[in-house]
Legacy VTK file of the C-alpha trace (Angstrom):
# vtk DataFile Version 3.0
C-alpha trace
ASCII
DATASET POLYDATA
POINTS 246 float
117.589 -48.912 -71.406
119.257 -50.076 -74.593
117.913 -48.311 -77.662
115.887 -50.358 -80.095
117.647 -51.073 -83.386
115.390 -50.354 -86.320
115.505 -48.677 -89.727
112.162 -46.970 -88.984
109.631 -46.337 -86.224
106.085 -45.008 -86.508
103.926 -43.263 -83.902
100.688 -41.294 -83.999
97.778 -39.986 -81.945
99.703 -38.979 -78.836
97.280 -36.069 -78.252
99.733 -34.277 -75.971
98.039 -31.725 -73.732
100.711 -30.251 -71.452
104.398 -30.503 -70.627
103.659 -32.523 -67.474
101.155 -34.867 -69.149
102.040 -38.551 -68.748
102.141 -39.016 -72.514
104.591 -36.138 -72.819
106.840 -37.861 -70.274
106.591 -41.116 -72.246
107.475 -39.317 -75.473
110.479 -37.536 -73.985
111.859 -40.792 -72.589
111.210 -42.543 -75.909
113.050 -39.813 -77.813
116.017 -40.004 -75.415
116.360 -43.743 -74.935
114.728 -45.754 -77.724
114.227 -43.624 -80.814
118.005 -42.997 -81.203
118.170 -46.615 -82.402
116.019 -45.772 -85.425
117.211 -44.529 -88.755
113.915 -42.706 -89.249
110.990 -41.675 -87.041
107.620 -41.008 -88.651
104.979 -39.116 -86.655
101.658 -39.679 -88.416
99.627 -36.859 -86.971
97.823 -35.782 -83.815
101.058 -35.323 -81.939
99.181 -32.601 -80.046
95.611 -32.516 -78.768
95.238 -29.103 -80.380
97.496 -26.854 -82.418
96.491 -23.291 -83.282
99.680 -21.964 -84.858
103.451 -21.881 -84.637
103.218 -18.609 -82.701
101.607 -20.318 -79.701
103.896 -19.829 -76.690
102.686 -22.926 -74.849
105.765 -24.454 -73.125
104.684 -27.885 -74.372
105.513 -26.954 -77.953
109.025 -25.809 -77.037
109.710 -28.924 -74.947
108.623 -31.272 -77.736
110.375 -29.341 -80.499
113.648 -29.273 -78.573
113.440 -33.005 -77.794
112.816 -33.819 -81.458
115.722 -31.582 -82.482
118.003 -33.413 -80.048
116.964 -36.713 -81.620
117.613 -35.374 -85.125
121.088 -34.374 -83.966
121.728 -38.097 -83.408
121.322 -38.691 -87.163
117.699 -39.821 -86.915
115.539 -38.470 -89.733
112.199 -37.231 -88.411
109.155 -36.781 -90.627
105.648 -35.589 -89.812
102.261 -36.072 -91.474
99.554 -33.664 -90.325
96.657 -35.012 -88.287
93.183 -33.632 -87.789
94.236 -31.988 -84.505
97.551 -30.476 -85.610
96.984 -29.659 -89.283
98.206 -26.105 -88.591
101.671 -27.222 -87.527
103.896 -25.239 -89.853
107.388 -24.589 -91.064
108.524 -22.662 -87.987
107.832 -25.583 -85.657
109.198 -28.094 -88.158
112.418 -26.114 -88.497
112.832 -25.869 -84.725
112.253 -29.625 -84.394
114.441 -30.344 -87.445
111.762 -32.524 -89.003
110.393 -32.841 -92.507
106.734 -32.136 -93.283
105.289 -34.824 -95.561
102.100 -34.737 -97.646
99.145 -36.948 -96.814
99.336 -39.556 -98.276
102.978 -40.185 -99.099
105.101 -43.130 -100.146
108.326 -44.148 -98.389
110.866 -46.863 -99.020
111.011 -49.419 -96.217
113.697 -52.087 -96.643
113.440 -51.731 -100.419
109.649 -51.895 -100.502
107.217 -48.999 -101.052
104.879 -48.288 -98.122
101.999 -45.803 -98.099
101.683 -43.500 -95.068
98.710 -41.393 -93.980
97.196 -39.932 -90.858
94.116 -41.943 -91.789
91.194 -39.540 -91.557
91.093 -39.211 -95.354
89.687 -42.761 -95.470
86.724 -42.110 -93.117
84.486 -41.274 -96.063
81.304 -42.731 -94.541
81.301 -39.809 -92.077
80.214 -37.170 -94.563
79.913 -34.391 -91.993
83.491 -34.967 -90.893
84.749 -35.040 -94.473
83.139 -31.635 -95.115
84.826 -30.281 -91.981
88.137 -31.804 -93.052
87.960 -30.191 -96.481
87.379 -26.791 -94.905
90.165 -27.091 -92.350
92.676 -28.236 -94.988
91.816 -25.339 -97.304
94.792 -22.962 -97.540
92.619 -19.829 -97.654
90.690 -20.904 -94.562
93.928 -21.642 -92.732
95.396 -18.288 -93.682
92.329 -16.471 -92.403
92.272 -18.467 -89.193
95.957 -17.890 -88.463
95.368 -14.168 -88.938
93.075 -14.115 -85.908
94.352 -13.326 -82.387
95.821 -16.294 -80.551
93.131 -16.191 -77.860
90.392 -16.415 -80.490
92.099 -19.377 -82.131
92.384 -21.203 -78.818
88.716 -20.564 -78.044
87.779 -21.946 -81.458
89.886 -25.058 -80.839
88.082 -25.682 -77.540
84.693 -25.392 -79.225
85.807 -27.641 -82.074
86.976 -30.367 -79.674
83.676 -30.240 -77.808
81.714 -30.418 -81.053
83.831 -33.333 -82.237
83.172 -35.252 -79.008
79.424 -34.730 -79.401
79.577 -35.777 -83.044
81.396 -38.991 -82.182
78.707 -39.964 -79.672
76.130 -40.143 -82.441
78.190 -42.271 -84.834
78.136 -46.015 -85.226
81.470 -47.825 -85.049
81.421 -48.461 -88.780
80.826 -44.862 -89.808
83.655 -43.561 -87.615
86.105 -46.114 -89.012
87.771 -46.094 -92.423
85.855 -47.137 -95.527
87.446 -50.331 -96.866
86.649 -49.524 -100.494
88.298 -46.097 -100.156
91.418 -47.685 -98.696
91.567 -50.356 -101.374
91.050 -47.822 -104.136
94.005 -45.778 -102.907
96.230 -48.846 -102.570
95.391 -49.797 -106.157
96.032 -46.233 -107.312
99.521 -46.260 -105.824
100.181 -49.906 -106.667
101.217 -50.573 -103.069
100.316 -53.435 -100.736
101.173 -51.905 -97.348
99.504 -48.925 -95.659
100.325 -47.489 -92.221
97.973 -44.951 -90.642
96.550 -43.742 -87.352
93.513 -41.596 -86.483
90.910 -44.260 -85.681
92.406 -45.329 -82.324
91.725 -48.950 -83.312
95.147 -50.625 -83.515
95.116 -53.690 -85.717
96.588 -55.207 -88.852
93.908 -55.648 -91.517
94.038 -57.725 -94.694
92.582 -56.277 -97.898
91.896 -58.218 -101.082
92.889 -56.040 -104.027
91.585 -58.525 -106.550
94.187 -61.217 -106.858
96.700 -59.788 -104.408
96.536 -59.110 -100.692
97.462 -55.898 -98.910
98.066 -55.123 -95.259
96.810 -52.055 -93.422
98.550 -51.342 -90.132
96.583 -49.062 -87.807
98.705 -47.319 -85.197
97.573 -47.114 -81.598
96.645 -43.921 -79.861
98.498 -43.295 -76.608
96.224 -44.100 -73.674
97.974 -44.713 -70.368
101.038 -45.977 -72.195
102.540 -45.290 -75.597
103.123 -47.517 -78.574
105.437 -47.519 -81.574
105.291 -49.620 -84.707
108.842 -50.777 -85.369
110.337 -52.095 -88.609
113.289 -54.470 -88.574
115.993 -54.666 -91.232
113.749 -56.754 -93.494
110.833 -54.349 -93.118
108.877 -56.684 -90.846
106.622 -54.648 -88.566
105.858 -55.232 -84.882
104.427 -53.218 -82.001
106.371 -52.042 -78.973
104.743 -50.635 -75.827
106.283 -47.488 -74.326
106.196 -46.299 -70.737
107.384 -43.277 -68.757
LINES 1 247
246 0 1 2 3 4 5 6 7 8 9 10 11 12 13 14 15 16 17 18 19 20 21 22 23 24 25 26 27 28 29 30 31 32 33 34 35 36 37 38 39 40 41 42 43 44 45 46 47 48 49 50 51 52 53 54 55 56 57 58 59 60 61 62 63 64 65 66 67 68 69 70 71 72 73 74 75 76 77 78 79 80 81 82 83 84 85 86 87 88 89 90 91 92 93 94 95 96 97 98 99 100 101 102 103 104 105 106 107 108 109 110 111 112 113 114 115 116 117 118 119 120 121 122 123 124 125 126 127 128 129 130 131 132 133 134 135 136 137 138 139 140 141 142 143 144 145 146 147 148 149 150 151 152 153 154 155 156 157 158 159 160 161 162 163 164 165 166 167 168 169 170 171 172 173 174 175 176 177 178 179 180 181 182 183 184 185 186 187 188 189 190 191 192 193 194 195 196 197 198 199 200 201 202 203 204 205 206 207 208 209 210 211 212 213 214 215 216 217 218 219 220 221 222 223 224 225 226 227 228 229 230 231 232 233 234 235 236 237 238 239 240 241 242 243 244 245
């Protein structure tokens, strides 16, 4: 397959579980055959279903890190924004993958225009229980204490957390589990930017936001379910979606 030609590509919410998972196979083919046509690849969180530390010896982590490193060796810049499932991905993995860790949110230049990037969970402010959990998990002291625990204990915690999250989601209305429009618009005004790209909600769409006299666009990336998807920018910064298969 001929590689796509693009100054930037964006993916998120792959939720990779194992090295033989179908989404892992899609990612590896994408990194070999299509992503080399990009100048930059942005991974906006939840690359993995769970991530309990750079010291985890799961073969999946090595396979993905090595594939990303091979892509970087083709002069593709790779950048990563932490998600709610892989917020513990650290410098050791990033160095092995040869990718840059970006803050959430961050601003990039896309065809001469500033664009705001985020994983997206920071905007789900109607879900107050989740926001309390998020604040705890992003706390550096909490992370340090957690990473000091044995690997087996961390993995057991991750399993319990995923189960609790699934139960929590069952009780939420669609609106509460989605982003809060006012929160999004406030951040766009704060940064003075009219384009936001994020993932997290698993509700791919392109939304219009009225910032009071000017319009902004919010691109929501797709999660990977059965097939993958990338948001691709052309030389003018125009964005479009591309489906990805194994």
